[in-house]
C-alpha positions in Angstrom: -174.9 66.4 -166.9 -173.7 69.2 -168.6 -172.3 69.2 -172.1 -168.8 69.3 -172.2 -167.3 71.9 -173.4 -165.5 70.3 -176.4 -165.4 68.8 -179.8 -163.5 67.0 -181.8 -160.6 69.4 -182.6 -157.8 66.4 -182.4 -155.7 66.6 -185.5 -158.6 67.0 -188.1 -157.1 68.8 -190.8 -154.8 66.7 -193.8 -151.4 67.7 -194.9 -149.1 66.9 -198.5 -145.7 65.5 -198.2 -144.5 65.9 -202.2 -145.4 63.1 -204.5 -142.1 63.2 -205.9 -138.6 62.3 -205.7 -136.8 65.3 -207.3 -133.9 64.8 -208.9 -131.6 62.1 -209.0 -128.5 63.5 -211.4 -126.2 63.4 -208.7 -124.6 60.3 -205.5 -125.8 62.8 -202.8 -129.4 63.1 -204.5 -129.6 59.4 -204.4 -128.5 59.1 -201.1 -131.3 62.2 -200.4 -133.9 60.7 -202.2 -133.5 57.1 -200.7 -133.5 58.9 -197.0 -136.6 60.9 -198.2 -138.3 57.2 -199.4 -137.7 56.3 -195.7 -139.4 59.0 -194.5 -142.3 58.8 -196.1 -143.1 55.7 -195.1 -142.6 55.8 -191.7 -145.0 59.5 -192.3 -147.5 57.2 -193.6 -147.6 55.4 -190.3 -147.5 57.8 -187.7 -143.8 57.5 -187.2 -142.9 61.5 -187.0 -139.9 62.0 -184.4 -138.3 58.8 -186.6 -139.0 60.8 -189.9 -137.8 63.7 -188.8 -134.4 63.5 -188.4 -134.4 61.7 -191.9 -136.5 64.5 -193.4 -133.7 67.1 -192.0 -130.5 65.1 -193.4 -132.2 64.5 -197.3 -132.6 68.5 -196.8 -129.1 69.0 -196.1 -128.0 67.1 -198.5 -130.3 69.1 -201.0 -129.0 72.0 -200.0 -125.5 71.7 -200.2 -126.2 69.9 -203.8 -128.2 72.9 -205.1 -128.3 75.9 -203.1 -130.8 77.0 -201.3 -132.9 78.4 -203.5 -133.2 75.8 -205.8 -136.5 74.6 -207.2 -135.2 70.8 -205.9 -135.7 72.7 -202.7 -139.0 73.4 -202.2 -140.5 70.1 -201.3 -137.9 69.2 -199.3 -138.6 72.3 -197.2 -142.3 71.9 -197.3 -141.8 68.0 -196.5 -139.3 69.0 -193.3 -142.4 71.4 -192.5 -145.0 69.1 -192.6 -143.4 66.4 -189.5 -143.2 69.3 -188.1 -146.4 70.3 -187.6 -147.0 67.0 -187.3 -145.2 67.1 -184.6 -146.0 69.9 -182.8 -143.5 72.2 -183.6 -145.9 75.1 -185.4 -143.5 77.8 -184.9 -140.7 76.0 -186.8 -142.8 75.0 -189.0 -143.8 78.0 -190.8 -140.7 79.6 -192.2 -140.3 75.9 -193.8 -143.6 76.4 -195.6 -142.9 79.6 -196.4 -139.5 79.4 -197.9 -141.3 76.9 -199.8 -144.4 78.5 -201.7 -141.5 81.1 -202.3 -138.9 79.3 -204.6 -142.4 77.6 -206.2 -144.2 81.2 -207.0 -141.1 81.9 -208.9 -139.6 78.3 -210.7 -143.3 77.4 -211.1 -145.7 80.1 -211.5 -149.0 81.0 -209.2 -151.2 78.3 -210.6 -148.7 75.1 -210.2 -150.3 71.8 -208.7 -147.3 71.9 -206.0 -148.0 75.5 -204.7 -151.7 74.1 -203.8 -150.5 71.7 -201.7 -147.6 74.3 -200.5 -150.5 77.2 -199.6 -153.1 74.4 -198.3 -150.0 72.9 -195.3 -149.3 76.4 -194.7 -153.0 77.6 -194.2 -153.7 74.6 -192.1 -151.0 76.1 -189.7 -152.1 79.7 -189.6 -155.8 77.6 -188.2 -154.5 75.4 -186.2 -152.8 78.3 -184.6 -155.8 80.5 -184.5 -154.8 82.7 -187.4 -158.1 81.7 -189.4 -158.2 85.5 -191.5 -154.5 84.4 -193.1 -155.3 80.9 -193.4 -158.5 81.2 -195.0 -157.3 82.8 -198.2 -154.2 80.1 -198.8 -157.2 77.4 -199.0 -159.4 79.0 -201.1 -156.9 79.7 -203.1 -154.8 76.3 -203.0 -158.7 74.7 -203.6 -159.2 77.0 -206.5 -155.9 76.6 -208.2 -156.7 72.3 -207.9 -160.2 73.1 -209.6 -159.1 75.6 -212.8 -155.6 72.2 -213.2 -157.4 69.4 -212.3 -161.2 70.3 -212.1 -164.1 69.9 -208.9 -164.0 66.4 -208.5 -160.0 65.6 -208.9 -159.1 63.9 -205.2 -156.2 66.6 -205.2 -158.2 69.1 -203.8 -159.8 67.1 -200.7 -157.4 68.2 -198.7 -157.8 72.2 -198.5 -161.1 71.7 -199.1 -161.6 70.0 -195.1 -159.4 72.0 -194.4 -160.9 74.7 -194.7 -164.0 73.2 -194.1 -162.0 72.6 -190.0 -161.3 76.8 -189.7 -165.5 76.7 -190.1 -166.0 74.6 -187.9 -163.3 75.7 -185.4 -164.9 79.2 -185.3 -168.5 77.6 -185.4 -169.2 77.9 -189.1 -171.2 74.7 -188.8 -173.2 75.8 -192.1 -170.5 76.5 -194.4 -168.2 73.1 -193.3 -170.1 70.6 -193.4 -171.5 70.9 -197.7 -167.4 71.1 -197.8 -166.8 67.9 -196.1 -169.6 65.8 -197.6 -168.0 67.5 -201.2 -164.6 65.6 -199.8 -166.1 62.6 -198.5 -168.2 62.0 -201.8 -164.9 62.8 -204.0 -162.8 60.1 -201.9 -165.3 57.8 -201.7 -165.9 58.0 -205.7 -162.1 57.8 -206.6 -160.9 55.1 -204.0 -164.4 53.2 -202.7 -165.5 53.2 -198.7 -162.2 52.7 -197.2 -160.1 54.8 -197.9 -157.9 56.2 -194.7 -157.2 59.6 -196.5 -161.3 59.9 -195.7 -161.0 59.7 -192.2 -160.7 62.8 -191.1 -163.5 63.7 -193.0 -165.5 61.2 -191.2 -164.2 62.6 -188.2 -165.2 67.1 -189.1 -168.7 65.7 -190.5 -169.3 63.6 -187.2 -167.8 66.8 -185.4 -170.9 68.9 -187.1 -173.3 66.3 -186.4 -172.6 66.9 -183.4 -173.3 70.2 -182.8 -176.3 69.6 -183.8 -177.5 67.3 -182.2 -177.3 64.3 -184.9 -175.7 61.5 -182.7 -176.6 58.8 -184.6 -175.0 59.8 -187.6 -171.8 60.9 -185.6 -171.7 57.7 -184.0 -171.8 56.1 -187.0 -169.1 57.9 -188.8 -166.4 57.9 -186.3 -167.0 53.8 -185.7 -166.2 53.7 -189.2 -163.4 56.4 -189.0 -161.9 54.2 -186.3 -162.2 51.1 -188.1 -161.0 52.1 -191.2 -157.5 53.5 -190.2 -157.0 50.5 -187.9 -157.4 48.6 -191.1 -155.1 50.8 -193.0 -152.2 51.2 -189.9 -152.8 48.9 -186.9 -154.2 49.9 -183.6 -151.4 52.3 -182.5 -150.9 55.2 -184.5 -152.3 59.2 -183.9 -155.6 58.9 -185.5 -157.0 55.8 -184.3 -155.7 58.0 -180.5 -157.9 61.2 -182.5 -161.0 58.2 -183.2 -161.1 57.8 -179.9 -160.9 60.9 -178.8 -164.2 61.8 -181.2 -166.6 59.0 -179.6 -164.6 59.8 -176.1 -166.7 63.0 -176.8 -169.4 62.0 -178.8 -170.3 59.5 -175.5 -170.0 62.5 -173.1 -172.5 64.7 -174.7 -174.6 61.6 -174.0 -173.6 61.5 -170.8 -172.2 57.6 -171.4 -169.7 58.5 -168.6 -167.4 55.5 -168.6 -167.7 54.5 -172.5 -166.2 58.2 -172.5 -163.4 58.0 -169.3 -162.3 55.5 -171.1 -161.6 55.8 -175.1 -160.5 59.6 -173.6 -157.7 57.1 -171.5 -156.9 55.1 -174.5 -156.2 57.9 -176.8 -154.0 60.0 -174.1 -151.9 56.5 -174.1 -151.1 56.5 -178.1 -151.2 60.1 -178.2 -148.2 59.4 -175.6 -146.5 56.8 -177.4 -146.4 57.9 -180.7 -146.4 61.5 -180.1 -144.6 62.2 -177.4 -145.9 64.3 -174.3 -145.8 67.4 -175.0 -147.5 67.4 -178.6 -150.5 70.0 -178.6 -152.7 67.3 -180.2 -152.5 65.3 -176.4 -153.1 68.8 -174.5 -157.2 68.5 -176.0 -157.4 65.2 -175.0 -156.4 65.9 -171.5 -158.3 69.3 -171.8 -161.3 67.0 -172.7 -160.5 64.7 -169.9 -160.9 67.5 -167.7 -164.1 68.4 -168.6 -165.5 65.2 -168.2 -164.5 65.4 -164.8 -165.6 68.5 -163.7 -169.0 68.0 -165.2 -168.8 64.9 -162.8 -167.4 66.9 -159.6 -164.4 65.1 -159.6 -162.6 68.7 -159.6 -159.0 66.9 -158.3 -158.4 64.5 -161.2 -160.2 67.8 -163.5 -157.1 70.4 -162.5 -154.5 67.3 -162.4 -155.5 67.5 -165.9 -155.9 71.1 -166.9 -152.6 71.8 -165.7 -150.6 69.7 -167.5 -153.0 70.4 -170.8 -152.3 74.3 -170.0 -148.8 73.2 -169.7 -148.0 71.7 -172.7 -149.8 75.0 -174.9 -147.6 76.6 -172.6 -144.6 74.6 -174.3 -145.2 74.3 -177.6 -146.6 77.9 -177.8 -150.2 76.4 -179.9 -152.6 78.8 -178.2 -154.9 78.9 -175.5 -157.4 76.1 -174.3 
């Protein structure tokens, strides 16, 4: 069969919520902190839509208490931006990240760890929008801050390593992406062991490089390991499981295992629809991949159906061409 013109492009990146809950000096701050804790637990389990109103209310309480430009607003802004990013609402997330970054740089200085967090997130948003010239310097700066303040092997550096690698992969620069993925994976395995769920994104991205380099056995091993770790950590109905299913389906399609590929694409679609809704950019990627599989088999009516749906989602979200 023809090579499936799809790659592992669903949820290939890592973003960070804030680590601290902020000051708790006032009653309303206590309420905001409670909302923030609840939001982060929902976020961790992939329930982004449920987390959104909690993040919005927590931010509103802090704005009322501290004003719009106080240091206490920086991480709540970042957190809300990250949830919106995960929901595919890139245009709404960008100004929140920018506002957070401006506050952090003003109040903490240009080399603070929280500055590195927001740089990573904003840089990856630009990667998702295919604005690579803007994404790469932000991600490189995030890495440099982490290396300067915490050292080259601190686990906090891994997100930006992964996201810069993802930016390279998106441009077909696999020779530059692969060492970043391998470095990040080695750091996490050393720090947290082989079953760290944070490592699954790196496994998927390294597998993507292996697929493009025709190392199919290595790719399948990484992808199966990624899915097993994710299901163990979060259960079978999580967006990252849908990502892993899509990635395995891409591999199987490239190997001509069409029945396996179709089954996995459809399972991925079902999970994304349940967890992220019917209009998410990540779902559009899987629909595009499934359409490509049908097209390569001469099933043109089915291919057209899924291509149209994928394009419609892209049109609604403004998340770039497919």
